[in-house]
C-alpha positions as CSV (number, residue, x, y, z in Angstrom):
1,X,162.7,186.8,128.9
2,X,161.3,184.9,125.9
3,X,163.8,184.3,123.1
4,X,163.4,186.3,120.1
5,X,164.3,183.3,118.0
6,X,161.0,181.7,119.1
7,X,158.9,184.6,117.7
8,X,160.9,184.5,114.5
9,X,160.4,180.7,114.2
10,X,156.7,181.2,114.6
11,X,156.6,183.8,111.9
12,X,158.6,181.5,109.6
13,X,156.0,178.7,110.1
14,X,153.2,181.1,109.4
15,X,154.8,182.3,106.2
16,X,155.5,178.7,105.1
17,X,151.8,177.9,105.6
18,X,150.7,181.0,103.6
19,X,152.9,179.9,100.7
20,X,152.1,176.2,100.8
21,X,148.3,176.8,101.0
22,X,148.7,178.5,97.6
23,X,150.2,175.4,95.8
24,X,147.4,175.4,93.3
25,X,149.3,177.2,90.5
26,X,151.5,174.0,90.2
27,X,148.3,172.3,88.9
28,X,148.7,174.3,85.6
29,X,152.1,172.6,85.2
30,X,151.4,169.2,86.6
31,X,147.7,168.6,85.8
32,X,146.5,171.3,83.5
33,X,143.1,169.8,82.4
34,X,141.9,169.5,86.0
35,X,143.4,172.8,87.1
36,X,141.8,174.7,84.2
37,X,138.4,173.0,84.3
38,X,137.9,171.9,87.8
39,X,138.1,173.3,91.3
40,X,141.5,173.4,93.1
41,X,140.3,170.8,95.5
42,X,140.1,168.4,92.7
43,X,143.9,168.5,92.2
44,X,144.3,166.4,95.4
45,X,141.6,163.9,94.3
46,X,142.5,160.2,94.3
47,X,143.5,159.2,90.8
48,X,144.5,162.7,89.7
49,X,148.1,163.1,88.3
50,X,150.4,164.2,91.1
51,X,147.6,164.2,93.7
52,X,150.1,163.4,96.4
53,X,151.9,166.8,96.0
54,X,148.7,168.7,96.7
55,X,147.5,166.4,99.5
56,X,150.9,166.6,101.1
57,X,151.0,170.3,100.8
58,X,147.7,170.8,102.7
59,X,148.6,168.2,105.3
60,X,151.9,170.1,106.0
61,X,149.9,173.4,106.2
62,X,147.6,171.9,108.9
63,X,150.6,170.3,110.7
64,X,152.5,173.5,110.8
65,X,149.6,175.4,112.2
66,X,148.9,172.8,114.8
67,X,152.6,172.9,115.8
68,X,152.3,176.7,116.0
69,X,149.4,176.5,118.5
70,X,151.1,173.8,120.6
71,X,154.4,175.9,120.9
72,X,152.5,179.0,121.8
73,X,150.6,177.1,124.4
74,X,153.8,175.7,125.9
75,X,156.0,178.8,125.6
76,X,153.7,181.7,126.4
77,X,153.2,182.4,130.1
78,X,149.7,182.0,131.5
79,X,149.5,185.6,132.6
80,X,149.9,186.8,129.1
81,X,146.9,184.8,127.8
82,X,143.7,186.7,127.2
83,X,140.5,186.1,125.4
84,X,141.8,187.6,122.1
85,X,144.9,185.3,122.3
86,X,142.7,182.4,123.0
87,X,140.6,183.2,119.9
88,X,143.6,183.6,117.8
89,X,145.2,180.3,118.8
90,X,141.9,178.4,118.9
91,X,141.0,179.7,115.4
92,X,144.4,178.8,113.9
93,X,144.2,175.3,115.4
94,X,140.7,174.8,114.0
95,X,141.8,176.0,110.5
96,X,144.9,173.7,110.6
97,X,143.1,170.7,111.9
98,X,140.3,170.7,109.3
99,X,142.6,171.7,106.5
100,X,144.8,168.6,107.2
101,X,141.9,166.2,107.7
102,X,140.2,167.4,104.5
103,X,143.4,166.8,102.6
104,X,144.0,163.4,104.2
105,X,140.6,162.1,103.0
106,X,140.3,163.4,99.4
107,X,137.4,162.6,97.0
108,X,137.9,159.7,94.7
109,X,138.6,160.9,91.1
110,X,139.2,159.2,87.9
111,X,141.6,160.3,85.2
112,X,139.7,162.1,82.4
113,X,136.4,162.2,84.3
114,X,136.2,165.7,85.4
115,X,132.5,165.5,86.0
116,X,133.1,162.9,88.8
117,X,135.6,165.0,90.7
118,X,136.0,168.5,89.5
119,X,132.5,169.9,89.5
120,X,130.7,172.0,92.1
121,X,127.7,170.0,93.3
122,X,125.0,172.5,94.3
123,X,122.8,169.8,95.7
124,X,125.3,168.1,98.1
125,X,127.3,169.9,100.7
126,X,129.4,166.8,101.8
127,X,132.0,166.2,104.3
128,X,134.6,168.3,102.4
129,X,132.2,171.3,102.5
130,X,131.7,171.0,106.2
131,X,135.4,170.8,106.9
132,X,136.0,173.7,104.7
133,X,133.3,175.7,106.5
134,X,134.7,174.9,109.9
135,X,138.2,175.7,108.8
136,X,136.9,179.1,107.4
137,X,135.1,179.9,110.7
138,X,138.4,179.2,112.6
139,X,140.4,181.5,110.3
140,X,137.8,184.2,110.8
141,X,137.9,183.8,114.6
142,X,141.7,184.4,114.4
143,X,141.2,187.4,112.3
144,X,138.8,188.9,114.8
145,X,141.1,188.0,117.7
146,X,144.1,189.9,116.1
147,X,141.9,193.0,115.7
148,X,140.6,192.9,119.3
149,X,144.2,192.4,120.4
150,X,145.2,195.4,118.3
151,X,142.5,197.5,120.0
152,X,143.6,196.5,123.5
153,X,147.3,197.2,122.9
154,X,147.6,200.7,121.9
155,X,151.4,200.5,121.0
156,X,150.6,198.2,118.1
157,X,151.7,199.7,114.7
158,X,148.9,201.6,113.2
159,X,149.8,200.2,109.7
160,X,149.6,196.7,111.0
161,X,146.3,197.3,112.8
162,X,144.9,198.8,109.6
163,X,146.1,195.8,107.6
164,X,144.5,193.5,110.1
165,X,141.2,195.4,109.9
166,X,141.3,195.2,106.1
167,X,142.1,191.6,106.1
168,X,139.1,190.8,108.4
169,X,136.8,192.6,106.0
170,X,138.3,191.4,102.7
171,X,138.7,187.8,103.5
172,X,134.9,187.0,104.3
173,X,134.0,189.2,101.3
174,X,136.1,186.9,99.1
175,X,134.6,183.8,100.6
176,X,131.1,185.2,100.0
177,X,132.1,186.0,96.4
178,X,133.2,182.4,95.8
179,X,130.0,180.8,97.4
180,X,127.8,183.1,95.4
181,X,129.6,182.4,92.2
182,X,129.7,178.7,92.8
183,X,126.1,178.4,93.7
184,X,124.9,179.9,90.4
185,X,126.8,177.7,88.1
186,X,129.1,174.6,87.8
187,X,132.8,175.3,87.5
188,X,133.3,178.3,85.2
189,X,135.8,181.0,84.7
190,X,134.0,183.2,87.3
191,X,134.1,180.3,89.8
192,X,137.8,179.7,89.0
193,X,138.6,183.4,89.5
194,X,136.6,183.6,92.7
195,X,138.3,180.6,94.3
196,X,141.7,181.7,93.2
197,X,141.1,185.1,94.9
198,X,139.8,183.4,98.0
199,X,142.9,181.0,98.2
200,X,145.3,184.0,97.7
201,X,143.5,186.0,100.4
202,X,143.6,183.1,102.8
203,X,147.3,182.9,102.4
204,X,147.5,186.7,103.0
205,X,145.3,186.2,106.1
206,X,147.5,183.5,107.5
207,X,150.6,185.8,107.0
208,X,148.8,188.8,108.6
209,X,147.9,186.6,111.7
210,X,151.5,185.5,111.8
211,X,152.8,189.1,111.7
212,X,150.5,190.0,114.5
213,X,151.5,187.0,116.6
214,X,155.2,187.7,116.0
215,X,154.6,191.4,116.9
216,X,152.9,190.5,120.1
217,X,155.5,188.0,121.1
218,X,158.3,190.5,120.5
219,X,156.5,193.2,122.5
220,X,155.9,190.9,125.4
221,X,159.5,189.8,125.2
222,X,160.6,193.5,125.5
223,X,158.3,194.2,128.4
224,X,159.2,191.0,130.3
């Protein structure tokens, strides 16, 4: 029988990543100018005040998610693996990997020169944009996975399943809102709002995935 402590530890790690991913409000205390007039990704740009805090936060997020995937792979019996579980774990791994690598190689910024670092460049996608897209695709794959898992296991809480469905719909809608807002103008109040909503929703998505993984591990533990 799988230890219940393991499933609780996994949920704790997911909760930590959801909180750490939303470290951007600290920017208003530590680096107000960039936080107010630039994108959140500019806070971890080289040369920005306290950039190491935001870099370290994202690296820890990625590391925790990778650890989660490794632990699940080692602890969960092969007979309990299915395509939805594979999608969940692979998606989390992809999100964690590209979140960490993107943070570990931040853009070069200069104090006081927000136009160099904190603008949304509509003409250049760049490595950071590619990594963010791949991370987003991984997260969405995990959201799809938890919903398929919920359909296949009828004893899952109806409230949790509805929450998972809502998250799978709302998160990509928030991502689309940010991309549309950012494509129409440089950093503005609308772009700020769209990005902040997306980051909050990403944290919610990580937590919802964590609850689903925790619930599934607990159920398998009881049935074992």
